[in-house]
N, C-alpha and C positions, 0 to 999 in steps of 0.2 A: 922075881915073881910078885913081890909085894908092890912094887911100883906099877906094874901092869894092872894089878887088882885095884889099886887106888884110882887109876885113870878110867877104868871101866865102871867103878862105882861112884865116882865123883859127880857125874851128871845126875844120877838118881838121888844122891844126897842133897845137892843144891836144888833140884826140882821139888823135892818133898818139903823143903824149908820155905818155899814161896807161900806167902799169905794170900789166900783167895779173896777176891773182892765181893763175890756173891755170898750173901748171908746163908743160903741153903747149902753152900759148899764149905762153910766154916765149921770147925769142930767146936765143941763147948769150951775147950781150953783155949782156943784161938780167939774167942769172942772179945775178951778184955783187951788183948793185944791189937785186934782190929779196930776197936773203938779208940784206943790211944793213937794208933797210927793215922787214923782218919780225923783225929781231933773231934770225934763224935759227929762227923758229917756222914749222912746217909742219903741215898737216892731211892726214891720210890717210883719205878717206871709205871706210868699209868697210860693205858690205851683203850680204845673203844673197838668193839666188834661191829663192823658195818660192811655193807656190800661195796666193793670197789670194781664194779663191772664184772663181766663174765670171766675175765682173765686174772684178776688179782685176788690174793688171799683175803679172807674176811678179817684176819688179824694184822693187816698191813701196818696200821698205826702203831701197834704195840711192838711189832718187829723192828720198826725204825727206832722207837724209844729205847728198846733193849740194846740196840747197837750203839746209839748215842751214849747210853750209860756206860757201856764197856769202853768206848773211846775216851770218855771223860776220866775214868779211873786210870787210864794209862798216863794221863797228864798229871793227875793228883789223886792219890789213893782215897777212896771212899767206900763205904759198905753199901752194896746194892741189894735192896730188899727184893723179895720175889715179885714177879709181874702181877699187876692188878688191872683187871678189865673193868671198865666203868663206862657208863653213858646211856643216853637215851636218844633215839633218832625217830622222830614221829613219822617220817615218810617210809620207814621200814616196817611199819605195823602190818601191812598187807603183802609182804613179800615172803618168799620161801626162805627156809633156813633161819627163822627168827626164834628168839626166846623172849617171851613176855613175862613180866613180873607185875604183880599188883603193887600199887603204891603203899598198901598196908604192910608189905614186907619191910619196906625201908623206914616206916614210921615206928613200928613196934620193935 
């Protein structure tokens, strides 16, 4: 019975010991271990919100960057910071589904 219990619990034990690469999935106690494992290498996925025609998601660029970050950590461990949306597209000023910020927000 003990052997059967071990084989049933072993996948749960090994899965729980895997160190997540995403910063928002790390526990506070895992943070130091993650920095050591990554040699303090961190990835900041940056994408822009823009129109990609009537068929594509507005966040297409960030979706791609998020996936590239995940693939990179499979080759070499790094801590991936939460996604960051950034950018300005002048031709999108007069389109629907836009969010406009004053330049004063970024200066102050």
